Steps between C-alpha positions, in 0.01 A plus 500: 500500500621845419563778750242711325233235549588453866495876560158541341372192685615647832320826423184308407508302825555820700205672333282193561592494869426870541165455322414210729592703808283790376210262439521355849545839667215654301266215579578516871457879499164475323385232741609705800335820374168332427468258790675662792436821690812660644649837577671655198283313250415823317866594463587163351201513267610846389853381432371202305266721295749782440647354178149501353442870577842657458542469120168675438600778739826553312320497163245751624762734643713488186196566278400793719851639486521452122154622399398712798526871548857628477478712816416217744738474794635149442652469848164558665329257263754221558491553876122497509474185287756315711313588819158404363612174347 
């Protein structure tokens, strides 16, 4: 077997192991958030849901900055959106 094959095989096994770990961790997190009641549940749910919300926030802010009024104070807008999100 060539070194190139072994290198790519090692990368493939590493990616598979990381995917399996993410699957197990995600399943346990989903089970814990739906079945259990504990302190800090809202924070964890917010962290889990943040990747679903954040891209749309960035797209909206960039569209507002690109197509919005030119005299908007961008520092205030970015600060306000980061506090409200």
